[in-house]
N, C-alpha and C positions, 0 to 999 in steps of 0.2 A: 215438732220434730226438727231434726237436723237433716239437711239435704247435702249430698256430696255430688259435685259435678266433676267428672273426669273427662279429660280430652287428651288426645295425643297429637303431636305435630309431625309424626313420622311420615315419610314419603319415599317412594322408590326412584322416581324420575321427574324432572321438571324440564320442559323444553319451552324456550321463549325466543321469538324472532326479534331481532333488533336491527336497526339500520347502521351501517358503518360506511364511511367514505374514506378511501385511501387513494392518494394520487402518486404518480411517479414523475420523476424529472430526469433530465440528462445529468450526467455526472457533475457538471459545473454548477448546477442550481440545486442539487439534492441537499438533504440535511448534512451529509458529508460531501462537500464540494471537492471535486478532483478536476483540475483544469490543466491542460497541456501547457508546458513551459515554452520558452523561446528557442527550442531546438527542433529540428525536423524529425527527431527520433520519437517524439510524442505528438499525438494528434487526437482529434475527436472524430469518432465514426459517424456515419449518417444517423445512427440511433442516439447520438449524444454521449457515447461512452468513451472513456479514456483508452487509448491504444498506444502501446510502445512497439516500435518496429525498427529493426536494423537488419536489413537483408538486401537482396538484389533489387527490390523495389525502391530502396533508398538511392541516394546519388552514387554510392559505391557498391562494392560486391560483398562487404561484410567487415569483420574486425581483423586487425593485423595480428598475426601470430607472434608469440614471444614479446608481447607489448601490453601496456595498460591503456585502455581507452576510457576517458572520463567525460561525464557531464556533471560538473560540480554545482551544488545547489546555490552557491553565491556567485557563480560566473556564467551559468547557462541553463539553469533550472530544467530538470526533466518534467516535473509537474509540481503544482502547488495544491496543498490540501487545506481546506477551509472548513471550520466548524460553523455551519449555517443554522444549527439548532440552538435551543435555549439552554441546554445542560452542558456542563463540562464533560469532555470525552477523553479517552485514552486511545490514540491512533497507533496502529501497528500494522506491519506487513507480516503475513504468516509464512512459515517455512515452505520452501520450494526446492526443486532439484534442477541443477544445470547439467548439461551433457558434456562429455569429453573432458579435456584438460583446461577447463575454464572455471574461474571463480567470479561470481557476480555479487556485488555489494550495493544495497540501497543505503544512501547516506544523507545526513543533514547537518546543519550547523547548530541545530537545537539540541538540548540535553535529552539523551535517550536512556541513560544508565548503562550504556555499552560503548566502550572505546572502539574506534575503527583502526584496524591494524592491517594495512595492505600487504599482500603476499610478496610481490616483487619489490615494493618500495618505489617511490618516485618523488622527484623534487616538486611535482605539482600536487601530490596528494600526501599530506603528512597526517599522522594520527592525531596531532594536536589541534588540527583545524576542523575535523569532522567527527561526527558520532554515528554509530552504526544503527540503522533501523532493522535490517535483516540481511543475512547472506545465505548462500546455498548450502552452508554447513549446519544450519539451524540456530545460529547465533543471532541475537537481535534484541532490540529494546523498543521503547515506545515513547511517544511524545504526548504530553497533556495539553489539550487545547480548550480554552474557555470559549464561551459563545462569541462568535465573530472573529476568533483568532485564526491565523493562517501561518503556514510555514512551507518552505521550499524543499523538495526532495531531489537528490541527484543520484547518479548511478555510476559504478565503476565496473568495467569488465577487465579482468586480469587473465589474459590468454597465454597459456604455456606453449612450449615448443612442440609438444607431442599432439597438438590438436589436429584432428583429421578434417580437412576442408569439406568433406562430404557430410559431416555431422552438423546438425543444428546446434547452435550455442544454447538456445533455450526455445522451446516451442510449447507453450502451455499457458495456463492462467496463473496470475499472481493474485492472491486473496488479501484484500485490505480490510481491516476491522476497525470499528470505532465503537468502543464500549463506554456507556455512561459511567462516570465515577460517582454519581449520586445515588 
């Protein structure tokens, strides 16, 4: 005779324990390195995180009204971003909201796909010199970084005449993303 063997491989649930090891590092040594530049506006916290501060704890009291305050990426770097990973990444700063009559721009000399166009204009900041990473109106671009590549980031504060001194220019978190392009 002929025999038939029937088997099914159906199952409802499989549970398996595996070992995983994940380590963290301070911002400067992480896969996406973020290191404070050569300005007192950016520093590293005790936890090793990048912090941007311009308030009464700085040398002055804050930003000038009806003025543009800059930390240009090729003259005073706010922070440096480094791809410490093995894969190419797309670096971006996510949309954020500034308070009052203030515009905030994160800029770079690297190509981002977005032109920088300052509101008040300035002989120190021209749109031909810098590219926009992100502003508080939701406009922004990104920078592609290969493994080991780095670039400098600057910031521009454009404070209008109607700004209330009792308001914070910005008090919150800035989200930085690094997505693999591979």
